[in-house]
Backbone bond lengths (Angstrom), bond angles and torsions (degrees), N, CA, C in turn:
res aa  C-N    CA-C-N  psi(-1)  N-CA   C-N-CA  omega(-1)  CA-C   N-CA-C  phi
1 M - - - 1.446 - - 1.533 112.33 -
2 N 1.330 117.24 -18.91 1.479 121.73 170.18 1.534 114.31 49.86
3 G 1.325 117.23 45.29 1.457 120.11 175.89 1.525 115.25 74.91
4 K 1.327 118.24 11.84 1.466 120.81 178.38 1.523 109.48 -60.53
5 A 1.330 115.31 143.69 1.458 122.14 178.27 1.504 109.92 -98.61
6 L 1.318 117.61 116.60 1.464 124.14 -174.20 1.518 111.40 -114.34
7 V 1.317 117.08 143.34 1.463 123.07 164.87 1.519 106.89 -108.72
8 I 1.311 116.60 129.08 1.465 121.26 176.82 1.506 107.34 -120.79
9 T 1.344 117.63 116.95 1.459 120.75 176.12 1.527 108.30 -87.01
10 G 1.331 115.42 152.87 1.469 118.30 -174.41 1.515 111.07 66.03
11 A 1.328 115.74 31.23 1.471 120.98 -171.49 1.517 115.14 -70.65
12 L 1.349 116.57 -16.01 1.458 119.35 179.87 1.544 111.98 -95.46
13 G 1.306 117.03 1.24 1.473 121.36 178.06 1.514 111.74 -83.24
14 A 1.325 115.25 179.14 1.465 120.83 -176.14 1.517 113.21 -60.64
15 L 1.329 117.66 -46.33 1.437 120.85 178.05 1.513 112.77 -76.57
16 G 1.338 116.39 -41.46 1.434 121.38 -177.80 1.506 113.38 -58.22
17 R 1.340 115.95 -41.99 1.471 120.84 179.75 1.519 110.98 -61.44
18 V 1.344 116.56 -42.68 1.465 120.05 -177.45 1.526 110.10 -68.53
19 V 1.308 117.44 -42.68 1.471 120.26 178.39 1.526 110.63 -62.07
20 A 1.349 116.19 -43.77 1.450 120.32 179.35 1.506 112.55 -62.22
21 E 1.307 117.60 -47.73 1.464 121.54 -177.44 1.539 110.37 -65.68
22 T 1.333 116.46 -39.17 1.463 119.74 179.09 1.520 111.03 -65.43
23 A 1.333 116.26 -43.84 1.448 120.76 178.80 1.526 111.99 -62.49
24 L 1.328 116.62 -42.90 1.464 121.18 179.01 1.521 110.18 -62.92
25 A 1.316 117.39 -42.14 1.461 121.42 179.97 1.503 112.91 -62.62
26 R 1.342 115.94 -22.46 1.471 120.66 -179.62 1.516 112.59 -101.49
27 G 1.311 116.46 15.19 1.455 119.38 171.61 1.501 116.51 94.72
28 A 1.340 117.59 9.39 1.471 119.99 177.88 1.512 110.37 -82.67
29 K 1.349 114.69 161.95 1.450 122.04 167.30 1.506 107.23 -103.90
30 V 1.340 116.93 133.97 1.461 120.49 -171.00 1.513 112.86 -127.05
31 A 1.332 115.26 127.15 1.461 122.19 169.66 1.524 106.94 -105.85
32 G 1.324 116.98 116.07 1.461 121.72 178.41 1.516 110.13 -95.39
33 V 1.316 117.18 127.06 1.466 122.28 178.21 1.521 108.26 -116.78
34 D 1.326 116.42 132.25 1.465 118.58 -176.63 1.529 110.25 -153.51
35 H 1.320 114.29 155.30 1.474 119.43 176.49 1.515 110.20 -70.42
36 A 1.342 116.76 -32.55 1.477 121.22 177.59 1.509 110.06 -67.73
37 T 1.312 116.77 152.56 1.464 121.14 178.16 1.532 108.90 -82.17
38 T 1.330 114.95 156.86 1.455 121.21 178.54 1.522 110.27 -144.51
39 Q 1.318 115.44 150.82 1.454 121.77 178.78 1.527 111.56 -116.97
40 T 1.319 117.26 11.71 1.448 121.42 -177.13 1.508 111.21 -67.24
41 A 1.345 116.65 130.82 1.456 121.00 -179.91 1.525 110.95 -72.69
42 A 1.309 116.39 142.13 1.466 121.23 179.77 1.511 111.15 -76.70
43 T 1.329 115.56 145.28 1.465 122.95 175.31 1.535 106.88 -128.95
44 A 1.322 114.91 178.78 1.462 119.22 178.83 1.525 111.46 -66.68
45 E 1.336 117.17 -24.81 1.451 120.80 -178.09 1.515 113.77 -101.61
46 R 1.336 118.40 -14.29 1.479 118.88 -173.72 1.517 110.81 -149.90
47 I 1.337 113.93 140.12 1.462 120.91 171.92 1.521 108.27 -142.60
48 E 1.323 117.21 140.76 1.472 121.29 177.22 1.516 108.14 -117.40
49 L 1.305 114.95 127.64 1.466 121.87 -179.62 1.526 107.46 -115.45
50 G 1.343 114.60 101.69 1.464 121.11 -176.07 1.513 112.77 -99.93
51 G 1.343 115.23 170.92 1.445 121.39 179.15 1.508 114.28 68.59
52 V 1.348 115.93 27.65 1.460 120.90 -176.06 1.531 109.98 -104.38
53 D 1.333 117.11 124.48 1.458 123.07 175.03 1.530 107.63 -94.64
54 L 1.329 117.27 98.59 1.444 121.75 -174.95 1.532 112.46 -73.17
55 S 1.341 117.69 -9.84 1.454 119.02 174.81 1.514 110.30 -76.69
56 D 1.329 117.69 -7.06 1.450 124.08 174.29 1.522 108.91 -101.97
57 A 1.315 117.39 119.85 1.459 121.29 -173.07 1.513 113.15 -60.79
58 A 1.317 116.77 -38.86 1.465 120.89 -178.17 1.525 110.90 -66.55
59 Q 1.324 117.62 -41.96 1.461 121.09 179.28 1.522 110.04 -67.38
60 A 1.304 117.08 -38.72 1.473 120.81 178.80 1.541 109.73 -61.84
61 K 1.304 116.60 -46.82 1.459 120.71 -178.63 1.542 111.19 -62.38
62 K 1.322 115.63 -42.02 1.453 119.10 -179.25 1.524 111.35 -62.31
63 A 1.328 116.53 -41.44 1.463 120.68 -178.82 1.535 111.23 -69.35
64 I 1.328 116.74 -45.07 1.461 120.29 -179.70 1.511 111.15 -63.50
65 D 1.315 116.28 -43.91 1.469 120.55 179.49 1.526 110.72 -64.25
66 A 1.344 117.48 -37.12 1.467 120.09 177.98 1.514 110.70 -64.83
67 A 1.320 117.01 -39.79 1.470 120.66 178.71 1.520 110.70 -64.97
68 A 1.311 117.02 -45.19 1.472 121.04 179.49 1.528 110.55 -63.35
69 S 1.319 116.44 -38.38 1.454 120.70 179.33 1.529 111.30 -66.17
70 H 1.340 115.21 -40.88 1.475 120.62 -177.68 1.523 110.33 -62.27
71 F 1.345 117.23 -41.94 1.472 120.73 -175.67 1.534 112.22 -95.35
72 G 1.327 116.67 -12.08 1.471 119.64 -177.33 1.495 113.41 82.05
73 R 1.314 117.95 0.92 1.467 122.22 179.10 1.524 107.64 -175.25
74 L 1.333 115.22 172.39 1.466 121.56 174.89 1.511 108.90 -143.30
75 D 1.310 117.37 126.60 1.461 122.14 -178.16 1.508 114.27 -106.64
76 A 1.333 117.79 -26.11 1.443 118.90 -177.87 1.520 111.35 -153.89
77 L 1.331 114.40 148.38 1.465 122.56 174.78 1.518 107.19 -123.93
78 I 1.316 116.85 125.72 1.461 123.33 177.93 1.507 107.38 -114.49
79 N 1.320 117.30 109.36 1.474 122.48 -176.22 1.517 110.83 -91.16
80 I 1.336 114.98 94.30 1.489 120.30 179.46 1.518 110.59 -101.84
81 A 1.322 119.09 -24.51 1.449 121.61 -178.54 1.521 111.38 -52.93
82 G 1.313 117.41 137.33 1.462 121.39 -179.56 1.484 111.74 175.22
83 G 1.318 116.25 -170.98 1.453 121.56 -179.21 1.500 112.22 -154.03
84 F 1.340 116.16 172.17 1.469 121.45 -177.85 1.516 109.26 -140.68
85 T 1.312 115.77 145.80 1.460 120.86 172.06 1.538 107.73 -144.14
86 F 1.319 115.36 147.19 1.455 121.12 176.19 1.532 105.26 -121.50
87 E 1.330 116.06 112.03 1.462 120.03 -173.58 1.509 110.05 -156.29
88 A 1.314 116.71 124.02 1.474 120.09 175.10 1.515 109.40 -65.15
89 I 1.291 116.47 144.23 1.471 120.22 -176.53 1.498 112.28 -59.36
90 A 1.331 118.40 -40.54 1.450 121.95 -178.47 1.528 113.22 -69.26
91 D 1.324 116.69 -21.10 1.465 120.98 -175.38 1.505 112.93 -90.83
92 G 1.349 118.71 -15.59 1.459 121.21 -173.70 1.507 112.57 -112.05
93 D 1.322 113.60 -165.23 1.447 120.07 174.98 1.522 108.90 -141.53
94 A 1.316 117.07 -170.62 1.439 120.37 -174.34 1.519 113.58 -66.30
95 S 1.339 117.42 -21.16 1.472 120.00 -175.09 1.537 111.33 -62.89
96 G 1.317 117.70 -36.43 1.466 119.42 178.49 1.508 112.68 -66.25
97 W 1.319 116.06 -37.62 1.481 120.75 176.69 1.519 110.16 -67.99
98 Q 1.317 116.95 -40.56 1.461 120.05 179.78 1.530 110.65 -66.30
99 R 1.329 116.25 -39.04 1.465 120.40 178.89 1.529 111.23 -63.73
100 M 1.340 117.32 -44.44 1.453 120.79 179.60 1.532 111.07 -65.09
101 Y 1.315 116.99 -37.99 1.458 120.93 178.77 1.535 109.08 -64.31
102 A 1.316 116.87 -44.14 1.466 120.97 -179.86 1.525 111.54 -64.90
103 L 1.340 117.71 -45.25 1.447 121.71 -176.42 1.515 114.01 -72.05
104 N 1.315 116.16 -36.25 1.468 118.64 -173.43 1.530 114.23 -101.99
105 V 1.330 118.05 -41.65 1.447 120.80 -177.97 1.518 112.33 -87.58
106 L 1.349 116.32 -52.82 1.457 118.80 -174.57 1.518 113.03 -65.61
107 T 1.331 117.08 -36.25 1.468 118.64 178.49 1.511 111.38 -61.03
108 A 1.341 116.31 -44.26 1.483 121.05 179.58 1.526 110.05 -69.40
109 L 1.335 116.99 -40.29 1.449 120.90 -179.21 1.533 111.37 -63.40
110 H 1.330 117.38 -50.50 1.459 120.38 -176.28 1.521 111.51 -66.95
111 A 1.324 117.64 -41.42 1.469 120.16 179.10 1.522 110.73 -65.21
112 S 1.342 116.51 -40.58 1.454 120.06 179.73 1.531 111.66 -65.41
113 R 1.312 116.67 -46.34 1.461 120.65 179.00 1.538 110.71 -58.11
114 A 1.322 116.31 -43.19 1.466 120.04 -179.51 1.513 111.41 -66.82
115 A 1.335 116.67 -33.04 1.471 120.77 -175.94 1.516 113.55 -82.74
116 L 1.320 118.05 -22.41 1.476 120.50 -171.84 1.525 114.38 -51.48
117 P 1.348 119.97 -50.22 1.470 116.78 -179.15 1.516 113.51 -63.55
118 H 1.300 118.11 -33.04 1.465 121.35 178.67 1.519 109.66 -70.28
119 L 1.335 117.52 -44.89 1.469 120.43 -179.66 1.492 113.03 -66.22
120 A 1.348 116.04 -34.63 1.455 120.07 179.64 1.527 111.61 -64.71
121 A 1.333 116.61 -24.55 1.482 120.86 179.06 1.522 111.90 -82.52
122 S 1.341 116.94 -10.96 1.462 121.47 178.38 1.507 109.56 -82.95
123 S 1.313 115.67 154.14 1.463 119.29 175.98 1.522 112.08 -78.11
124 A 1.330 117.18 -8.66 1.472 121.24 -178.41 1.526 109.75 -151.42
125 G 1.321 117.01 59.96 1.467 120.69 -178.20 1.529 111.60 -68.43
126 R 1.330 115.20 138.47 1.452 120.90 -176.27 1.529 110.10 -138.35
127 I 1.347 115.33 141.52 1.454 121.98 166.29 1.525 107.43 -126.58
128 V 1.331 116.09 131.40 1.471 121.00 174.93 1.526 108.01 -125.18
129 N 1.319 116.08 122.97 1.458 122.39 179.00 1.537 111.21 -105.41
130 I 1.325 114.78 160.16 1.470 120.38 176.18 1.529 107.78 -107.50
131 G 1.329 115.45 107.43 1.447 120.53 173.96 1.522 108.99 -93.42
132 A 1.299 115.86 -147.29 1.482 119.45 179.59 1.507 110.00 -158.12
133 L 1.337 116.40 134.64 1.450 119.97 175.12 1.525 110.64 -60.49
134 G 1.326 115.32 -34.53 1.475 120.77 -178.43 1.507 113.08 -69.03
135 A 1.313 118.18 -10.78 1.460 121.09 177.18 1.501 113.26 -83.26
136 L 1.334 117.70 -10.03 1.460 120.77 178.00 1.524 110.95 -75.22
137 Q 1.333 115.51 -29.99 1.466 120.13 174.43 1.526 106.56 -153.59
138 A 1.312 116.08 108.68 1.467 120.80 -172.20 1.517 111.47 -74.05
139 A 1.326 115.92 133.38 1.467 122.38 175.20 1.496 109.45 -91.80
140 A 1.312 116.71 173.67 1.476 121.16 177.33 1.512 109.83 -59.59
141 G 1.341 115.31 135.61 1.458 121.24 179.70 1.513 114.63 84.14
142 M 1.329 115.84 -3.05 1.465 120.96 -173.89 1.524 113.48 -110.82
143 G 1.330 117.00 9.18 1.451 120.25 -173.27 1.501 114.52 -56.88
144 A 1.325 117.96 -54.80 1.467 121.88 -177.25 1.523 111.76 -63.74
145 Y 1.328 116.59 -45.79 1.443 121.06 -179.85 1.530 111.24 -63.44
146 A 1.346 115.28 -48.59 1.468 119.84 -177.44 1.524 111.43 -63.70
147 A 1.346 116.15 -38.94 1.456 118.49 178.65 1.518 111.45 -63.32
148 S 1.322 116.23 -40.18 1.479 118.88 179.64 1.519 111.52 -67.96
149 K 1.321 117.42 -40.60 1.463 120.33 179.42 1.525 110.89 -70.48
150 A 1.322 117.71 -31.88 1.459 119.75 173.66 1.533 109.68 -62.87
151 G 1.348 115.73 -34.65 1.441 119.69 174.00 1.508 113.00 -62.57
152 V 1.328 116.04 -37.11 1.482 120.14 175.71 1.525 109.81 -64.55
153 H 1.324 117.34 -38.24 1.477 119.78 179.24 1.519 109.41 -63.51
154 R 1.321 118.21 -45.15 1.474 120.49 -179.28 1.521 110.89 -68.57
155 L 1.325 118.02 -36.47 1.466 120.98 174.55 1.519 110.96 -59.23
156 T 1.323 115.61 -43.18 1.475 121.45 179.17 1.530 110.33 -59.98
157 E 1.314 116.96 -48.40 1.445 120.56 -177.40 1.522 112.17 -65.23
158 A 1.345 115.89 -42.63 1.467 119.15 -179.14 1.516 111.79 -66.18
159 L 1.343 117.77 -43.31 1.468 120.62 178.30 1.516 111.25 -63.80
160 A 1.326 116.04 -40.35 1.463 119.66 179.08 1.531 111.02 -61.05
161 S 1.312 116.58 -39.37 1.465 120.36 179.37 1.531 111.54 -70.53
162 E 1.321 116.15 -42.00 1.460 120.68 -177.48 1.523 112.79 -69.53
163 W 1.335 117.88 -28.55 1.450 120.72 -175.36 1.540 112.95 -115.97
164 K 1.312 114.92 22.47 1.468 120.74 -179.79 1.519 110.75 -56.64
165 G 1.310 116.30 133.38 1.465 121.47 -178.64 1.514 114.30 86.28
166 K 1.337 117.20 -8.88 1.458 121.72 -179.93 1.549 112.31 -119.99
167 I 1.320 115.64 -45.39 1.471 121.54 -179.08 1.529 107.56 -137.71
168 T 1.329 118.49 132.88 1.445 119.78 172.42 1.525 108.67 -87.92
169 V 1.322 115.52 141.87 1.480 121.46 -178.42 1.520 107.41 -134.89
170 N 1.308 116.98 118.95 1.460 123.46 -177.96 1.525 110.40 -137.37
171 A 1.324 114.82 165.72 1.480 118.25 175.49 1.519 108.52 -136.73
172 V 1.324 115.21 147.08 1.460 121.45 172.23 1.525 107.46 -103.65
173 L 1.342 115.61 142.72 1.452 121.31 -175.42 1.527 109.07 -119.94
174 P 1.320 118.61 87.04 1.464 120.44 179.95 1.514 112.01 -74.73
175 S 1.335 116.08 156.56 1.462 121.42 172.10 1.523 108.18 -81.17
176 I 1.321 118.56 -90.59 1.461 122.63 174.57 1.523 107.22 -121.79
177 I 1.324 115.84 125.35 1.477 120.71 179.49 1.524 108.56 -85.75
178 D 1.308 116.53 136.49 1.469 122.65 -177.81 1.524 108.59 -78.51
179 T 1.304 117.15 90.67 1.470 122.90 177.06 1.525 109.59 -123.92
180 A 1.323 115.79 163.54 1.455 120.05 179.07 1.518 111.57 -60.03
181 A 1.335 115.74 -39.20 1.477 119.84 -178.20 1.536 109.99 -65.17
182 N 1.335 116.68 -43.09 1.471 119.52 -179.92 1.534 110.98 -67.85
183 R 1.309 117.48 -36.22 1.466 119.84 177.10 1.533 110.39 -64.27
184 A 1.324 116.57 -40.27 1.452 120.46 -179.54 1.529 112.42 -66.81
185 S 1.334 116.13 -34.72 1.465 119.55 -178.66 1.524 112.72 -82.29
186 M 1.340 117.34 -20.64 1.465 121.68 179.67 1.521 110.25 -133.01
187 P 1.351 117.60 64.21 1.473 121.44 -172.40 1.502 115.68 -63.05
188 S 1.342 118.31 -21.80 1.448 119.69 -177.50 1.527 112.42 -93.52
189 A 1.296 118.45 0.43 1.469 121.38 -177.88 1.517 111.56 -73.66
190 D 1.323 115.80 161.24 1.459 121.72 173.95 1.518 108.28 -88.12
191 F 1.326 116.53 98.08 1.472 120.62 -173.81 1.541 111.85 -64.20
192 S 1.337 116.88 -25.15 1.472 119.80 -177.90 1.503 111.95 -63.57
193 K 1.335 118.40 -18.34 1.456 121.49 -179.89 1.516 112.85 -85.22
194 W 1.299 116.06 -14.97 1.464 120.26 -174.91 1.547 111.48 -77.45
195 V 1.316 115.35 169.39 1.468 120.75 177.82 1.526 109.33 -87.40
196 A 1.331 117.58 120.25 1.449 120.53 176.23 1.527 110.44 -71.64
197 P 1.349 118.19 142.42 1.449 119.73 177.86 1.523 113.23 -50.78
198 A 1.350 117.04 -37.91 1.461 120.14 -179.03 1.530 110.75 -66.42
199 E 1.338 118.24 -34.14 1.450 121.06 176.85 1.524 111.38 -66.19
200 L 1.320 115.25 -44.03 1.468 119.68 179.76 1.515 110.86 -66.88
201 A 1.347 116.19 -36.59 1.464 120.19 178.37 1.524 111.44 -59.89
202 E 1.325 116.71 -36.95 1.462 120.02 179.26 1.530 111.76 -61.34
203 V 1.335 116.73 -41.47 1.454 120.44 179.68 1.514 110.81 -69.25
204 I 1.312 116.69 -42.64 1.460 121.02 179.01 1.514 111.09 -60.87
205 L 1.314 117.50 -46.84 1.463 120.12 -176.29 1.519 111.38 -73.96
206 F 1.327 118.54 -25.14 1.456 119.52 171.19 1.539 109.74 -62.27
207 L 1.329 116.41 -42.63 1.477 120.89 -180.00 1.528 111.88 -65.25
208 V 1.332 116.60 -25.95 1.467 120.97 176.55 1.513 111.08 -79.23
209 S 1.305 117.11 -24.74 1.473 121.65 -170.74 1.532 112.69 -74.27
210 D 1.328 115.22 166.26 1.449 121.91 176.56 1.523 111.22 -64.32
211 A 1.336 117.09 -27.07 1.471 120.74 -178.58 1.513 112.12 -65.36
212 A 1.352 117.27 -19.00 1.457 120.42 -177.81 1.525 112.00 -101.19
213 S 1.314 118.02 21.86 1.444 121.62 -174.17 1.523 114.09 -61.15
214 A 1.360 117.53 -23.04 1.458 121.97 -177.86 1.525 112.21 -96.48
215 V 1.337 117.58 2.33 1.460 121.13 -177.01 1.511 110.46 -103.21
216 T 1.304 118.45 117.80 1.463 121.28 175.88 1.535 109.49 -152.48
217 G 1.311 114.71 147.99 1.475 120.92 -177.40 1.508 113.57 74.79
218 A 1.312 118.03 13.74 1.468 122.35 -176.99 1.516 112.19 -88.62
219 L 1.319 116.74 140.45 1.466 123.63 171.40 1.522 104.90 -112.67
220 I 1.322 116.81 103.93 1.462 121.92 -168.41 1.533 111.85 -100.81
221 P 1.326 118.58 110.61 1.464 120.10 177.91 1.508 111.05 -65.46
222 V 1.324 116.66 135.54 1.464 121.99 173.56 1.521 106.04 -126.58
223 N 1.317 115.14 83.29 1.465 122.74 -169.13 1.512 114.78 -74.12
224 G 1.332 115.77 -25.42 1.451 117.66 -166.66 1.511 108.27 68.96
225 R 1.337 115.82 -131.01 1.480 119.55 178.71 1.519 109.92 -120.82
226 V 1.338 116.99 22.61 1.457 122.46 -178.68 1.531 109.38 -74.52
């Protein structure tokens, strides 16, 4: 990571923590942004910005600008913040769709917009989003979630086109991530087939690296063994 300054949204979640710790171990500087509150003291290499609602544009900008100010620059934004719901269309109402849009699309949109001027000033600006393999073809109960993640895919492609040659923008599309929450909701599943957070972190951090300088606008499936 060679001292790259990263912002990771959803940094206190199961995947965000692993990505942050892996990046730090490889020499990156990490600003973690999360809706949850945190009391972690800031250092030269790490800062945590808690209590941030990224679905609010003003809060997103304040957090991103604070991270860039702390490190003196920003090289990459990793949009992990998001949410999931399982609900049949006939059983729900518009509120579930609105919630998924806010948690998955608006968080990535507002964080990306706030980060663009900082990333454009970097010699290797990067945005990595978290899409979903299940958004390529929605299954029963997955309508609202899949629609919102499909929005993340289109956001990724549009940003990549608009900032081509200045900032690379890509998304990873995991199948099922092996987290405690997913194990609790699907206790009879074969967890060994799922994508481990550490495996997904490797793909994410590759897209942040200099080695991925020619990759942009890509939606990269990370199936695990599903």
